[in-house]
C-alpha positions in Angstrom: 32.6 -8.7 -3.1 29.8 -7.4 -1.0 28.5 -9.9 1.5 25.0 -11.1 1.3 23.6 -8.6 3.8 25.2 -5.7 1.9 23.8 -7.0 -1.4 20.3 -7.2 0.0 20.6 -3.7 1.5 21.8 -2.5 -1.8 18.9 -3.9 -3.8 16.1 -3.0 -1.3 15.0 0.2 -3.1 14.2 -1.9 -6.2 12.3 -4.5 -4.1 10.3 -1.7 -2.4 9.6 -0.1 -5.7 8.4 -3.4 -7.2 6.1 -4.1 -4.3 4.4 -0.7 -3.8 2.1 -0.7 -6.9 0.2 -3.6 -5.5 -0.6 -1.5 -2.4 -1.4 1.6 -4.3 -3.3 0.6 -7.5 -4.0 3.2 -10.1 -6.7 3.7 -12.7 -5.0 5.1 -15.7 -2.9 2.5 -17.5 0.4 3.5 -18.9 -0.5 2.2 -22.4 -3.8 4.2 -22.2 -5.6 1.1 -23.5 -3.7 1.2 -26.8 -2.9 -1.9 -28.7 0.4 -3.0 -30.4 0.4 -4.3 -34.0 -0.1 -7.8 -32.7 -3.5 -6.8 -31.2 -2.5 -7.1 -27.6 -2.2 -4.2 -25.2 1.3 -2.7 -24.9 1.5 -3.5 -21.2 -1.9 -4.3 -19.9 -4.4 -2.7 -17.4 -2.3 -3.5 -14.3 0.6 -1.2 -15.3 -0.6 2.3 -14.3 0.9 5.8 -14.0 0.1 5.9 -10.4 1.7 2.6 -9.6 4.9 3.5 -11.6 5.3 6.9 -9.9 4.4 5.5 -6.4 6.8 2.6 -6.8 9.6 4.9 -8.0 9.0 7.4 -5.2 8.7 4.8 -2.4 11.8 2.9 -3.5 13.7 6.2 -3.7 12.5 7.4 -0.3 13.3 4.0 1.2 16.8 4.1 -0.2 17.4 7.6 1.0 16.2 6.8 4.5 18.4 3.7 4.5 21.4 5.8 3.5 20.6 8.3 6.2 20.1 5.9 9.1 22.6 3.3 8.0 25.5 5.3 6.5 27.9 2.3 6.6 25.8 0.6 3.9 27.6 1.0 0.6 30.6 2.8 2.0 31.9 3.4 -1.6 29.3 6.1 -2.1 28.5 9.5 -0.5 25.0 10.2 0.8 24.1 12.2 -2.3 25.3 9.4 -4.6 23.2 6.9 -2.5 20.2 9.1 -3.0 20.7 9.0 -6.8 21.4 5.3 -6.7 18.1 4.8 -4.8 16.3 6.6 -7.6 18.0 4.6 -10.3 17.2 1.3 -8.6 13.6 2.2 -8.0 13.1 3.7 -11.5 15.0 0.7 -13.0 12.8 -1.8 -11.2 9.6 -0.1 -12.5 11.0 0.1 -16.0 12.1 -3.5 -15.9 8.7 -4.6 -14.7 7.2 -2.7 -17.7 9.6 -4.4 -20.0 8.6 -7.8 -18.6 4.9 -7.0 -19.2 5.7 -5.8 -22.7 7.4 -9.1 -23.5 4.6 -11.1 -22.0 2.0 -9.3 -24.1 4.2 -10.0 -27.2 4.2 -13.7 -26.3 0.4 -13.5 -26.0 0.4 -14.1 -22.2 -2.7 -12.5 -20.7 -2.4 -10.0 -17.8 -2.0 -12.1 -14.7 -0.6 -15.0 -16.7 2.9 -16.3 -15.7 6.1 -17.1 -17.4 8.8 -18.4 -15.2 11.5 -15.8 -14.5 9.9 -13.2 -16.8 7.8 -12.1 -13.8 10.8 -11.8 -11.5 14.0 -11.1 -13.3 13.5 -8.1 -15.6 12.9 -5.6 -12.8 16.0 -6.5 -10.9 18.2 -6.7 -14.1 17.2 -3.3 -15.3 17.6 -1.8 -11.8 21.1 -3.3 -11.6 22.0 -2.2 -15.1 21.1 1.4 -14.4 22.9 1.4 -11.1 26.1 0.0 -12.5 26.0 2.3 -15.6 25.8 5.3 -13.3 28.1 4.0 -10.6 30.6 1.6 -12.3 32.6 1.4 -9.0 29.8 -1.0 -7.8 30.4 -3.6 -10.5 33.5 -5.1 -8.8 32.0 -5.4 -5.3 28.7 -6.9 -6.7 30.6 -9.3 -9.0 29.2 -12.3 -10.8 28.5 -14.3 -7.7 26.7 -11.3 -6.2 24.6 -11.0 -9.4 23.8 -14.8 -9.3 22.8 -14.5 -5.6 20.6 -11.4 -6.2 18.8 -13.1 -9.2 18.2 -16.4 -7.2 17.1 -14.5 -4.1 14.8 -12.3 -6.2 13.1 -15.3 -7.7 12.4 -16.8 -4.3 11.4 -13.7 -2.5 9.2 -12.5 -5.3 7.3 -15.7 -5.3 6.9 -15.6 -1.5 5.8 -12.0 -1.3 3.3 -12.5 -4.2 1.8 -15.5 -2.4 1.4 -13.5 0.8 -0.2 -10.6 -1.3 -2.5 -13.1 -2.9 -3.5 -14.6 0.5 -4.1 -11.0 1.8 -6.4 -10.3 -1.2 -4.1 -7.8 -2.8 -3.4 -9.8 -5.9 -5.6 -11.9 -8.0 -3.0 -14.6 -8.7 -0.3 -16.0 -6.3 2.6 -15.3 -8.6 
């Protein structure tokens, strides 16, 4: 199993991707203002093309830089594989965040409303799923305990980072 530091280094591209859209807000929502059959927006106004692309790009770049400057992280993979992994983690994080928003809209939770764990867990689960599907060799070193650690840590760090972003005026709600 990876130790806790290795697990955190591994998941950092997803965390970076998830955080960047708050810093680089967009104008054009991914759902283009369209509504689902239930009358609610597909994702809401806060999920924009610019945020999705910026998050994916930033997470990928961060992971590539991490792989370049710290090659001993994830020794199971070569640099090129780490670059691909970084993209999958970042893209997965953004896709998982969209999935969470989609579910919240179906449950009639307004944009900015919260549902415990639905705000934090989908982005990391989708990122992990894509990473392990593409690189099955990672499943063993991550393991069930590693998954549990990443989920618990994600919930805590997500809440803390969002509170800081709220205090800094970058978010309208502290969650």
